[in-house]
C-alpha positions as CSV (number, residue, x, y, z in Angstrom):
1,M,0.0,0.4,0.3
2,K,2.1,2.7,-1.5
3,K,-0.1,5.0,-2.9
4,D,-1.4,7.6,-0.9
5,S,-4.8,8.1,-2.2
6,E,-4.6,4.0,-1.1
7,L,-3.5,4.5,2.6
8,F,-6.2,7.8,3.2
9,V,-9.0,5.8,1.6
10,R,-8.2,3.0,4.6
11,V,-7.4,5.5,7.4
12,K,-10.6,7.6,6.7
13,A,-12.5,4.3,6.6
14,I,-10.9,3.7,10.0
15,V,-11.8,6.9,11.0
16,F,-15.0,7.5,10.3
17,G,-16.3,3.9,11.3
18,H,-14.9,4.2,14.2
19,A,-16.7,7.5,15.0
20,A,-20.3,5.8,13.4
21,G,-20.3,3.1,15.6
22,D,-19.2,5.2,18.7
23,A,-21.9,7.8,17.3
24,V,-25.0,5.3,17.7
25,G,-23.8,3.3,20.7
26,G,-23.3,5.9,22.3
27,P,-26.7,7.1,23.1
28,V,-27.7,3.9,24.3
29,Q,-25.0,2.6,26.5
30,F,-25.8,0.4,29.6
31,Q,-29.1,-0.2,28.9
32,E,-29.2,-4.2,29.0
33,R,-29.8,-6.7,26.2
34,A,-33.6,-7.6,27.5
35,A,-34.3,-3.0,26.4
36,F,-33.0,-3.8,22.6
37,D,-35.3,-7.0,22.5
38,Q,-38.3,-5.0,22.9
39,F,-37.0,-1.6,21.1
40,P,-33.8,-2.3,19.5
41,V,-31.9,0.8,18.0
42,T,-32.8,0.6,14.1
43,D,-30.5,4.0,13.3
44,M,-27.9,7.1,14.2
45,T,-30.0,9.3,17.5
46,P,-28.9,12.2,19.7
47,F,-27.2,11.6,22.8
48,Y,-28.6,12.2,26.3
49,S,-32.4,12.7,24.9
50,G,-30.7,15.9,22.6
51,V,-28.1,17.3,24.9
52,F,-25.9,16.5,22.3
53,P,-27.2,16.6,18.6
54,K,-27.5,13.1,16.5
55,G,-23.5,12.4,15.8
56,A,-22.2,13.0,18.9
57,W,-19.4,10.7,19.6
58,S,-17.9,10.3,23.2
59,D,-14.3,9.6,24.9
60,D,-13.8,6.7,23.0
61,T,-13.4,8.8,19.3
62,S,-12.1,11.6,21.2
63,M,-8.8,10.1,23.1
64,S,-8.7,8.3,19.7
65,L,-7.7,12.0,17.8
66,C,-5.9,13.1,21.0
67,A,-3.3,10.4,19.9
68,M,-3.6,10.7,15.9
69,D,-2.7,14.4,17.0
70,A,0.2,13.9,18.9
71,L,2.0,11.4,15.9
72,A,0.9,12.8,13.4
73,K,3.0,16.1,14.7
74,Y,5.3,15.0,17.1
75,G,5.3,11.3,16.5
76,L,4.7,8.4,18.6
77,D,5.5,10.7,22.0
78,F,3.8,9.5,24.9
79,E,4.2,12.2,27.0
80,K,2.9,14.8,23.6
81,V,-0.3,11.7,24.1
82,M,-1.1,12.7,27.5
83,E,-0.7,16.6,26.7
84,N,-3.4,16.4,24.6
85,F,-5.2,13.9,27.1
86,R,-5.0,16.7,29.4
87,K,-6.6,19.2,27.1
88,W,-9.2,16.8,26.3
89,L,-10.5,16.2,30.0
90,D,-9.3,19.7,31.3
91,E,-10.3,22.2,28.2
92,N,-12.9,20.4,26.1
93,E,-10.5,19.9,22.9
94,F,-11.2,16.6,20.6
95,T,-14.5,16.6,21.7
96,P,-17.7,16.3,19.2
97,T,-19.1,19.8,20.7
98,G,-17.1,21.7,22.8
99,M,-17.9,19.6,25.8
100,T,-15.4,16.8,27.5
101,F,-17.9,14.3,28.7
102,D,-18.3,10.6,29.8
103,V,-14.8,10.3,30.4
104,G,-13.7,6.5,31.9
105,R,-12.7,6.2,35.3
106,A,-9.8,4.1,34.7
107,C,-9.0,6.5,32.2
108,A,-9.5,9.9,34.3
109,T,-7.4,8.4,36.5
110,A,-4.0,7.7,34.9
111,I,-4.6,11.5,33.3
112,R,-4.9,13.2,36.4
113,R,-1.7,11.4,38.3
114,S,0.3,13.1,34.8
115,Y,-0.7,15.9,37.2
116,F,1.8,14.8,39.0
117,G,4.6,14.9,36.6
118,I,4.8,11.2,36.9
119,P,5.8,10.2,33.5
120,A,3.0,9.0,30.9
121,E,4.0,5.9,30.2
122,E,4.1,4.7,34.7
123,C,-0.2,6.7,34.6
124,G,-1.9,3.4,33.8
125,C,-3.7,1.6,36.0
126,R,-2.1,-1.9,36.6
127,N,-4.3,-3.6,38.9
128,E,-5.7,-7.2,37.4
129,Y,-9.5,-5.7,37.8
130,E,-9.1,-2.5,36.4
131,N,-9.1,-4.4,33.2
132,G,-11.8,-2.3,31.1
133,N,-11.4,-1.3,27.6
134,G,-10.7,2.1,27.5
135,S,-6.7,1.3,25.9
136,L,-8.9,-0.8,23.5
137,M,-11.1,1.9,22.3
138,R,-8.4,4.1,21.4
139,I,-4.9,2.3,20.2
140,Y,-6.0,2.0,16.6
141,P,-3.9,5.2,15.6
142,F,-1.0,3.9,17.5
143,S,-1.7,0.4,15.3
144,L,-1.9,2.6,11.9
145,Y,1.6,4.0,13.2
146,L,3.8,1.2,13.6
147,R,2.0,-0.5,11.2
148,Y,3.9,1.2,8.6
149,S,7.4,1.8,10.7
150,D,10.9,-0.6,10.0
151,L,10.8,-1.7,13.9
152,T,10.8,-5.0,14.2
153,L,7.2,-7.1,15.3
154,D,9.2,-7.6,18.6
155,E,9.6,-3.4,18.6
156,K,5.8,-2.9,17.4
157,I,3.8,-5.3,19.7
158,D,6.2,-3.6,22.1
159,L,5.0,-0.2,21.7
160,I,1.5,-1.2,21.1
161,H,1.5,-2.3,24.9
162,R,3.1,0.6,26.4
163,S,0.9,2.5,24.1
164,S,-1.8,0.8,26.2
165,A,0.1,1.4,29.6
166,I,-0.3,5.4,29.4
167,T,-4.6,4.3,30.6
168,H,-4.4,0.7,31.2
169,A,-1.2,-1.2,31.8
170,H,-1.6,-4.6,33.0
171,P,-1.0,-7.3,30.3
172,R,-4.5,-8.4,30.1
173,S,-5.5,-5.0,28.2
174,C,-1.9,-4.5,27.1
175,I,-2.7,-7.5,24.7
176,G,-6.2,-6.9,24.3
177,C,-4.9,-4.3,22.5
178,G,-2.2,-6.6,20.7
179,I,-4.6,-9.0,19.2
180,Y,-7.0,-5.6,17.9
181,T,-3.7,-4.6,16.4
182,F,-3.1,-8.0,14.6
183,V,-6.4,-8.3,13.0
184,L,-6.5,-4.3,12.1
185,W,-3.0,-4.8,10.6
186,E,-4.2,-8.0,8.5
187,L,-7.6,-6.1,7.4
188,L,-5.4,-3.7,6.0
189,E,-3.9,-6.3,3.2
190,N,-7.1,-8.2,3.4
191,P,-10.5,-6.4,4.0
192,T,-12.4,-10.1,4.3
193,K,-13.3,-11.5,7.1
194,Q,-10.6,-14.5,6.3
195,G,-8.4,-11.3,7.2
196,I,-9.9,-11.6,10.9
197,K,-9.5,-14.6,11.6
198,D,-5.9,-14.2,9.6
199,G,-5.2,-12.0,12.1
200,L,-6.6,-14.1,15.1
201,K,-4.0,-16.7,13.6
202,K,-1.2,-14.3,14.0
203,A,-1.7,-12.8,17.3
204,E,-2.3,-16.2,19.3
205,A,0.9,-17.9,17.7
206,Y,2.6,-14.2,18.6
207,Y,1.1,-14.4,22.4
208,Q,0.9,-18.7,22.4
209,I,3.3,-18.9,25.7
210,H,2.1,-15.7,27.6
211,P,-0.1,-16.3,30.7
212,E,-2.6,-13.7,30.1
213,I,-3.9,-15.3,26.1
214,Q,-6.1,-17.9,28.5
215,H,-8.0,-15.4,29.2
216,Y,-8.9,-14.6,24.7
217,R,-8.7,-18.1,23.7
218,R,-12.3,-18.2,23.3
219,L,-11.6,-15.8,19.8
220,F,-9.2,-18.8,18.6
221,E,-11.7,-21.1,18.6
222,K,-13.0,-22.5,15.4
223,G,-16.5,-21.9,16.1
224,F,-16.9,-18.9,18.2
225,A,-18.2,-17.0,14.9
226,S,-20.9,-19.6,15.5
227,L,-21.8,-19.1,19.4
228,P,-25.3,-17.3,19.8
229,R,-26.0,-13.9,20.6
230,D,-26.9,-15.3,24.3
231,E,-23.2,-16.4,25.2
232,I,-21.6,-13.6,23.6
233,K,-21.3,-10.2,26.4
234,S,-20.6,-6.3,25.6
235,S,-19.3,-5.0,28.6
236,G,-16.9,-2.6,29.7
237,Y,-14.2,-5.4,30.6
238,V,-11.7,-5.5,27.2
239,V,-11.8,-9.2,26.7
240,D,-15.9,-9.0,26.6
241,T,-15.5,-5.6,24.2
242,L,-12.9,-7.4,21.9
243,E,-14.9,-10.1,21.6
244,A,-18.2,-9.2,21.0
245,A,-16.4,-7.0,18.3
246,V,-15.0,-9.9,17.2
247,W,-18.3,-11.4,16.9
248,C,-20.4,-9.0,15.4
249,A,-18.0,-8.6,12.2
250,L,-18.1,-11.9,11.1
251,T,-21.5,-12.2,11.9
252,T,-22.7,-9.4,9.7
253,D,-22.5,-8.5,6.0
254,N,-22.9,-4.5,5.4
255,F,-21.4,-1.3,7.8
256,R,-25.0,-1.0,8.7
257,D,-25.8,-4.6,10.3
258,C,-22.6,-5.1,11.9
259,I,-23.3,-1.7,13.8
260,L,-26.5,-2.4,15.1
261,K,-26.4,-5.9,15.6
262,T,-23.3,-4.5,17.7
263,V,-25.7,-2.1,19.5
264,N,-28.4,-4.3,20.4
265,V,-26.4,-6.8,22.3
266,G,-26.2,-3.8,24.8
267,L,-23.9,-2.5,27.6
268,D,-20.9,-0.7,26.7
269,T,-22.4,0.2,23.2
270,D,-20.3,3.2,22.4
271,T,-17.1,1.2,22.9
272,V,-18.0,-2.4,21.8
273,G,-20.0,-0.1,18.0
274,A,-16.5,1.8,18.0
275,V,-13.5,-0.7,17.8
276,V,-16.1,-2.2,15.2
277,G,-16.8,0.3,13.7
278,S,-12.7,0.6,13.2
279,F,-13.1,-3.6,11.3
280,A,-16.2,-3.0,9.5
281,G,-14.5,0.5,7.8
282,L,-11.7,-1.3,6.1
283,L,-14.1,-4.9,5.8
284,Y,-16.6,-2.0,3.5
285,G,-14.3,0.9,3.1
286,Y,-15.8,4.2,3.7
287,D,-18.6,4.1,0.9
288,G,-20.0,1.0,2.6
289,I,-20.8,3.1,5.7
290,P,-24.7,4.9,5.5
291,E,-23.7,7.9,4.0
292,D,-26.9,9.8,6.5
293,W,-24.2,8.4,9.3
294,R,-21.1,10.0,8.0
295,N,-22.5,13.2,7.0
296,S,-24.3,13.5,10.6
297,L,-21.1,12.5,12.4
298,C,-19.9,15.9,14.6
299,R,-17.3,17.6,13.2
300,K,-16.4,15.6,10.0
301,E,-14.3,17.6,8.0
302,Y,-11.9,17.5,11.2
303,L,-11.7,14.4,11.6
304,E,-10.9,13.8,7.1
305,E,-8.7,17.1,8.1
306,L,-6.6,15.2,10.5
307,G,-7.3,11.9,8.9
308,K,-4.6,13.7,6.4
309,A,-2.1,15.3,8.7
310,F,-2.0,11.9,9.8
311,C,-1.5,10.0,6.8
312,E,1.5,12.7,5.6
313,R,2.8,12.3,8.4
314,L,3.1,8.1,7.8
315,L,4.5,9.0,4.6
316,S,7.2,11.1,5.3
317,R,8.4,9.0,7.0
C-alpha cells in the first residue's frame, strides 16, 4: 500500500467507521440487552435525549483523536499524547461539541496522575480489576502508526503494549490491544472476514506462551463465530469488548447491520460500536458507511483533515 490515495482511503474508512460506531452506540450505552430486544436501535440518534446532537461521539473517539493528533505532529511521543488527553479532559478539546463528557474512571485516573509529573508510561492502572476497554477503544492510531514503521515485529508489539499502558497497564489490557492490532493489520491488506481470522491466528501464535492469553482463548476457537448471541458478552471488560466486536464483524455482511447488531447486544455499546466500526470501515470501505451516518457525524471536516495530516506523517517517514 504505497500510494498516498490508497492509504488515505483506508485511514478515512477507519476514522469514520470508528466514530460512526461510537455515535450510534453512545446514546444507549449501559442499557441491558433485554431493553434492546423489546426496542431495538435502528439508526443513529441524539445523545442524552438531545443534550448532544445526532452524530456526537464519546470519549472513545475523542481519545483516539488525541492520539492521532499527537502522532501526526510529533511521532510516537507518549508525553505529547498525555498532554492531549489533558487538553481533552480539562479544556474540552478533541470533543464533538466543545464539551467533554462520558469520561471513563480508569482513563481519568491515569490522566490525573500525570498532573503530578508522573511519566505518561507510568500513569496507567495496573490492577487486575482495572482491565476495562479504555485503551482498546483508542488504540487504532498507534496500530496504524506502527504498521508503517521499519521496526521489528517485537518492537512494534512492545510499543502497542506501551501505548495501552499510559491508561491501562495490566498485561491483559495490553494483550487485548495487541490482538486488535494484529487483526487491523491483516484487514489493511485483506479487508475480508478471512482477514479477521488470519489476524487472530497471527495473534494466537505470537502470544501463545503468554499466561494472559488464556483469557482470550475463545476468540481463537474454530466455532467462535457460530456461538449464539446469548453467549456473547458486551460489558466494559476488555475481553468482552474485543470478543463482541469480532463476533459482530464475523456475523454480519454490511456496515449498517454490523453496527446495529453490535449496539443491540447492549451494555458498553459506544465502545464495542467504535471498536467494531474500525474493523467494519476496512471491511466495507468508506462508501459502505451509510451516507446519512457519515454526514451526521459532528466535525466531519475535522475528522477528514486530521486523517489526512496523519497519513502525511506516515508517508513522510
